C-alpha positions as a Markdown table, in Angstrom:
| # | Residue | x | y | z |
|---|---|---|---|---|
| 1 | Ala | -155.6 | 68.0 | -32.4 |
| 2 | Lys | -158.3 | 69.9 | -30.6 |
| 3 | Ala | -155.9 | 70.8 | -27.7 |
| 4 | Ile | -153.4 | 72.1 | -30.2 |
| 5 | Glu | -156.0 | 74.2 | -31.9 |
| 6 | Ile | -157.1 | 75.7 | -28.5 |
| 7 | Ala | -153.5 | 76.4 | -27.6 |
| 8 | Leu | -152.9 | 78.1 | -31.0 |
| 9 | Arg | -156.0 | 80.3 | -30.5 |
| 10 | Ala | -154.9 | 81.2 | -27.0 |
| 11 | Asp | -151.4 | 82.2 | -28.4 |
| 12 | Glu | -153.1 | 84.2 | -31.2 |
| 13 | Arg | -155.2 | 86.1 | -28.6 |
| 14 | Leu | -152.2 | 86.7 | -26.5 |
| 15 | Tyr | -150.1 | 88.1 | -29.3 |
| 16 | Arg | -153.0 | 90.2 | -30.7 |
| 17 | Gly | -153.5 | 91.6 | -27.2 |
| 18 | Val | -149.8 | 92.5 | -26.9 |
| 19 | Phe | -149.9 | 94.2 | -30.3 |
| 20 | Ala | -153.2 | 96.0 | -29.6 |
| 21 | Gln | -152.5 | 97.1 | -26.0 |
| 22 | Ser | -148.7 | 97.9 | -26.2 |
| 23 | Pro | -147.7 | 101.2 | -24.6 |
| 24 | Leu | -145.5 | 101.6 | -27.7 |
| 25 | Gly | -146.6 | 102.4 | -31.2 |
| 26 | Met | -146.3 | 99.3 | -33.4 |
| 27 | Ala | -146.8 | 98.6 | -37.1 |
| 28 | Ile | -146.4 | 95.6 | -39.4 |
| 29 | Val | -145.1 | 96.6 | -42.8 |
| 30 | Gly | -144.7 | 94.8 | -46.0 |
| 31 | Pro | -141.5 | 94.5 | -48.1 |
| 32 | Asp | -142.8 | 97.5 | -50.0 |
| 33 | Phe | -142.6 | 99.4 | -46.7 |
| 34 | Arg | -146.4 | 99.9 | -46.7 |
| 35 | Ile | -148.2 | 99.5 | -43.4 |
| 36 | Phe | -150.2 | 96.3 | -43.2 |
| 37 | Asp | -151.5 | 96.9 | -39.7 |
| 38 | Ala | -150.9 | 99.5 | -36.9 |
| 39 | Asn | -151.8 | 99.4 | -33.2 |
| 40 | Asn | -153.9 | 101.8 | -31.2 |
| 41 | Met | -150.8 | 103.6 | -29.7 |
| 42 | Leu | -149.3 | 104.3 | -33.1 |
| 43 | Cys | -152.6 | 105.7 | -34.3 |
| 44 | Glu | -152.8 | 107.9 | -31.3 |
| 45 | Met | -149.2 | 109.1 | -31.7 |
| 46 | Leu | -149.8 | 110.1 | -35.3 |
| 47 | Gly | -153.4 | 111.3 | -34.8 |
| 48 | Ser | -154.6 | 109.0 | -37.5 |
| 49 | Ser | -157.0 | 106.0 | -37.7 |
| 50 | Arg | -155.8 | 102.5 | -38.5 |
| 51 | Glu | -157.6 | 102.7 | -41.8 |
| 52 | Ala | -155.9 | 105.9 | -42.7 |
| 53 | Leu | -152.5 | 104.4 | -42.0 |
| 54 | Arg | -153.0 | 101.1 | -43.8 |
| 55 | Gly | -151.2 | 101.2 | -47.2 |
| 56 | Lys | -149.1 | 104.2 | -46.3 |
| 57 | Arg | -145.4 | 104.1 | -46.1 |
| 58 | Phe | -143.6 | 105.5 | -43.1 |
| 59 | Ala | -141.9 | 107.9 | -45.5 |
| 60 | Asp | -145.4 | 109.4 | -46.1 |
| 61 | Phe | -145.3 | 110.8 | -42.6 |
| 62 | Thr | -141.6 | 111.1 | -41.8 |
| 63 | His | -139.9 | 114.5 | -41.7 |
| 64 | Pro | -138.2 | 115.2 | -45.1 |
| 65 | Asp | -134.8 | 115.5 | -43.4 |
| 66 | Asp | -135.2 | 112.0 | -41.9 |
| 67 | Ile | -136.5 | 110.0 | -44.9 |
| 68 | Ala | -133.3 | 109.0 | -46.6 |
| 69 | Thr | -131.7 | 107.4 | -43.5 |
| 70 | Asp | -134.9 | 105.6 | -42.6 |
| 71 | Val | -135.5 | 104.2 | -46.1 |
| 72 | Glu | -131.9 | 103.1 | -46.5 |
| 73 | Met | -132.0 | 101.3 | -43.1 |
| 74 | Ala | -135.3 | 99.6 | -44.0 |
| 75 | Arg | -133.9 | 98.5 | -47.3 |
| 76 | Gln | -130.9 | 97.0 | -45.5 |
| 77 | Val | -133.0 | 95.1 | -43.0 |
| 78 | Phe | -135.4 | 93.7 | -45.7 |
| 79 | Ala | -132.3 | 92.7 | -47.7 |
| 80 | Ser | -131.0 | 90.8 | -44.6 |
| 81 | Glu | -127.9 | 93.0 | -44.6 |
| 82 | Ile | -128.6 | 93.9 | -41.0 |
| 83 | Pro | -130.9 | 92.2 | -38.5 |
| 84 | Arg | -132.5 | 95.3 | -37.1 |
| 85 | Tyr | -132.0 | 99.1 | -36.7 |
| 86 | Thr | -132.9 | 101.9 | -34.4 |
| 87 | Val | -133.2 | 105.5 | -35.3 |
| 88 | Glu | -134.5 | 108.7 | -33.8 |
| 89 | Lys | -136.6 | 110.6 | -36.3 |
| 90 | Arg | -139.5 | 113.0 | -36.6 |
| 91 | Tyr | -143.0 | 112.0 | -37.6 |
| 92 | Ser | -145.6 | 114.3 | -39.2 |
| 93 | Arg | -148.9 | 114.0 | -37.3 |
| 94 | Ser | -152.2 | 114.4 | -39.0 |
| 95 | Asp | -152.6 | 117.9 | -37.3 |
| 96 | Gly | -149.4 | 119.1 | -39.0 |
| 97 | Glu | -147.3 | 119.0 | -35.9 |
| 98 | Tyr | -144.1 | 116.9 | -35.7 |
| 99 | Met | -143.4 | 114.4 | -33.0 |
| 100 | Trp | -140.1 | 112.7 | -32.2 |
| 101 | Gly | -140.0 | 108.9 | -32.2 |
| 102 | Arg | -137.4 | 106.3 | -31.5 |
| 103 | Leu | -138.0 | 103.6 | -34.1 |
| 104 | Ala | -136.7 | 100.1 | -33.6 |
| 105 | Ala | -137.3 | 97.9 | -36.7 |
| 106 | Thr | -136.7 | 94.3 | -37.7 |
| 107 | Val | -138.1 | 91.8 | -40.1 |
| 108 | Ile | -140.4 | 88.8 | -39.5 |
| 109 | Gly | -139.3 | 85.9 | -41.5 |
| 110 | Gly | -141.5 | 84.2 | -44.1 |
| 111 | Ala | -141.1 | 81.0 | -46.1 |
| 112 | His | -137.5 | 79.9 | -46.8 |
| 113 | Gly | -136.1 | 82.7 | -44.6 |
| 114 | Val | -137.2 | 85.5 | -47.0 |
| 115 | Pro | -138.4 | 88.5 | -44.9 |
| 116 | Ala | -142.2 | 88.6 | -45.2 |
| 117 | His | -143.0 | 91.6 | -43.0 |
| 118 | Gly | -141.3 | 94.2 | -41.0 |
| 119 | Leu | -142.0 | 95.0 | -37.4 |
| 120 | Asn | -141.7 | 98.7 | -36.4 |
| 121 | Val | -141.9 | 99.7 | -32.8 |
| 122 | Val | -142.1 | 103.5 | -32.0 |
| 123 | Glu | -141.5 | 105.2 | -28.7 |
| 124 | Asp | -142.7 | 108.8 | -28.4 |
| 125 | Ile | -139.6 | 110.7 | -27.3 |
| 126 | Thr | -140.9 | 114.2 | -28.0 |
| 127 | Arg | -140.7 | 115.4 | -24.4 |
| 128 | Arg | -137.1 | 114.2 | -24.1 |
| 129 | Lys | -136.2 | 116.0 | -27.3 |
| 130 | Gln | -137.9 | 119.1 | -26.1 |
| 131 | Ala | -136.1 | 118.9 | -22.8 |
| 132 | Glu | -132.8 | 118.4 | -24.6 |
| 133 | Gly | -133.6 | 121.5 | -26.7 |
| 134 | Arg | -134.3 | 123.6 | -23.6 |
| 135 | Ala | -131.1 | 122.3 | -22.0 |
| 136 | Gly | -129.2 | 123.3 | -25.1 |
| 137 | Asp | -130.8 | 126.8 | -25.0 |
| 138 | Val | -129.9 | 127.1 | -21.3 |
| 139 | Arg | -126.3 | 126.0 | -22.0 |
| 140 | Glu | -126.0 | 128.5 | -24.8 |
| 141 | Glu | -127.3 | 131.3 | -22.6 |
| 142 | Leu | -124.9 | 130.4 | -19.8 |
| 143 | Glu | -122.0 | 130.3 | -22.2 |
| 144 | Arg | -123.1 | 133.7 | -23.5 |
| 145 | Arg | -123.3 | 135.1 | -20.0 |
| 146 | Ile | -119.9 | 133.6 | -19.1 |
| 147 | Asp | -118.3 | 135.2 | -22.2 |
| 148 | Glu | -119.9 | 138.5 | -21.4 |
| 149 | Arg | -118.8 | 138.5 | -17.7 |
| 150 | Thr | -115.3 | 137.3 | -18.7 |
| 151 | Ser | -115.1 | 140.3 | -21.0 |
| 152 | Glu | -116.3 | 142.6 | -18.3 |
| 153 | Leu | -113.7 | 141.3 | -15.8 |
| 154 | Glu | -110.9 | 141.5 | -18.4 |
| 155 | Asp | -111.8 | 145.1 | -19.0 |
| 156 | Gln | -111.9 | 145.8 | -15.2 |
| 157 | Leu | -108.5 | 144.1 | -14.8 |
| 158 | Ala | -107.0 | 146.1 | -17.6 |
| 159 | Glu | -108.3 | 149.3 | -16.0 |
| 160 | Arg | -106.8 | 148.3 | -12.6 |
| 161 | Ile | -103.5 | 147.4 | -14.2 |
| 162 | Glu | -103.4 | 150.8 | -15.9 |
| 163 | Thr | -104.3 | 152.5 | -12.6 |
| 164 | Val | -101.5 | 150.6 | -10.8 |
| 165 | Gly | -99.1 | 151.6 | -13.5 |
| 166 | Glu | -100.1 | 155.2 | -13.1 |
| 167 | Leu | -99.7 | 155.0 | -9.3 |
| 168 | Arg | -96.2 | 153.6 | -9.7 |
| 169 | Lys | -95.4 | 156.3 | -12.2 |
| 170 | Thr | -96.6 | 158.9 | -9.7 |
| 171 | Ala | -94.7 | 157.3 | -6.9 |
| 172 | Arg | -91.5 | 157.4 | -9.0 |
| 173 | Glu | -92.1 | 161.0 | -9.9 |
| 174 | Arg | -92.5 | 161.9 | -6.2 |
| 175 | Ser | -89.4 | 160.0 | -5.3 |
| 176 | Gln | -87.4 | 161.8 | -7.9 |
| 177 | Leu | -88.9 | 165.1 | -6.8 |
| 178 | Met | -88.0 | 164.4 | -3.1 |
| 179 | Arg | -84.4 | 163.5 | -4.2 |
| 180 | Gln | -84.2 | 166.8 | -6.0 |
| 181 | Val | -85.5 | 168.8 | -3.1 |
| 182 | Leu | -83.2 | 167.1 | -0.6 |
């Protein structure tokens, strides 16, 4: 019995350590979607203390445009309609800025298979989203330049075609004039 107790304590320390020191933000939420516990990384990502996050719902700091999808997916996972979900969404930080996160969420079973808690794991993907935005801006600028240059070339081609037409007309006129003279 003593050995089992020691092993359980060691496992508890291990799992607590994984939760506390994870390089990803993690939160345990209740069936009411309120945060029961959050790790240091999630607190750092959101610029909030653990105490400030406890009792809040993720919807409290999710961008308004992303709330409906997230809440519906959370409802489905807690209703055991789906086993897990992943979504990219924006989080409102305590400083008023938004960060992008990739949320993976699932439930942790309780007694009789009823979901007792949810596990949310958040990866900060802000830099990736910013890079994608810059790449999109560059692509749009390149497309604008291509359209502009294509238009310039079409105009130049039209001018040259017109010049060639005028030269042919002049050559025909000379030819007719030469026939008349000869």
